[in-house]
N, C-alpha and C positions, 0 to 999 in steps of 0.2 A: 821524578823530582825528589830531591833529598831535603828533608826538613830537620833542623836541629832543635835542641832543648826548648826554646821559647816559640816554637812554631813559625819561625822565620826561615824561608828558603835561603840557601847559600847563594849570595849574589853572583851573577854571571857564571853559574855552574855550567860547564861544558859537557861533562859526562859523569856518570855514576856507575861503578862496578860493585856488585855484591857477590862475594864468594862464600859459599857454604860448603863445609867439609865434614866428613865423618871419619873417625878413627876406624881402622879395620882390625878386628880381633880375630886371631887365628884360632880355629877349633879343629876337632877331629871327630870322626864318626866311628862307631863300633863296627859298621858294615865295611868300611874301606879305610882303615887307620893309616894306610900308607899315603893317602891323598890329603892335601891341605884343604880345609874348608874355612870360610870366613863369614863373619856376621858384623853388622854395623855396630860401632861403639858410640862414644859421645860425639856430639855435634859441636862445631865451632864455626864462626862466621866473622867476616870483616867487610868493611865498605871503604872503597877508595873513590874520591871525587876530585875532579880537576876543574879549575876555574880561571877566569881572567882577573888579574890583580888590577885594581883601579889605578888609573894614572894620576889623578889629582886627589890629594888628601888620602894617599895610600895608607891602608891600615896594616902595613907589613908587620909593624911591631906587635900589634894585637894578634895577628895571625900566628906569629912565631911563639906566642905565649899559650896557644891552645894545647900542644902536646902535654900529657900528664893530667888533663882535665877530663871529667866524666860528662857524658851527654846522653840524652834520650834521642835516638835516631828513629825517624819515620821515613819510609820510602814508599812513595805513592806512584801509581800508574797515572799518567796524564789522561789516558783514554777512559779508564774505569775508576770513578771516584771512590768506590768502596773497596778497591784493591790496594790495601795498605798493610805493611808489616812494620812492627815497632819493636825496639829492643834497647837495652842499655849498652853503652859503649865507652871505651877509653880512647881518646885521641892519642895515637902513638907516633905519628909523623906529620910534619908540615914541611913541604918542599916548595921553594919559590925559585923560578928560573927566569933570569933576565938576559936577553940576548939583544945586542945592539941592532936596531932596525926592525925588531919584532915586538909584539905585545908581551908584557910580562905575564907569565903563567904560574899557577900554583897548584898544589894538590895536598889533600889531607888523607890520612889513613886512620880509620876507626876500627878497633878490635872489639868484637862483641864480648860482653861480660855477663850476659843473660841470654835466655832463649829468645828467638825471634817469634813474635806472636802476630 
């Protein structure tokens, strides 16, 4: 479950992806200088969530205003109540897709601007 700034879960959230990446720093060794060695560098993360856009009283305008704003992100395990990670993030993308005959879907992308704790 993804929770935003004011501890309210994103309504109708269908999925949540968390991507954590580390830079790879190239090093060398005095023992075998001809071979490349690598160590982890700095970490970055992002969260992408998809949801169903409400049909009545649709908040599309408010959803489209989220990119460029900062949020506290909490990601919780539904099975383990104490399994939580929290971090500060910038909303970078809001995508809304409407297809005739289908439910309108949306997605948000949040780029981590602090460590995940």
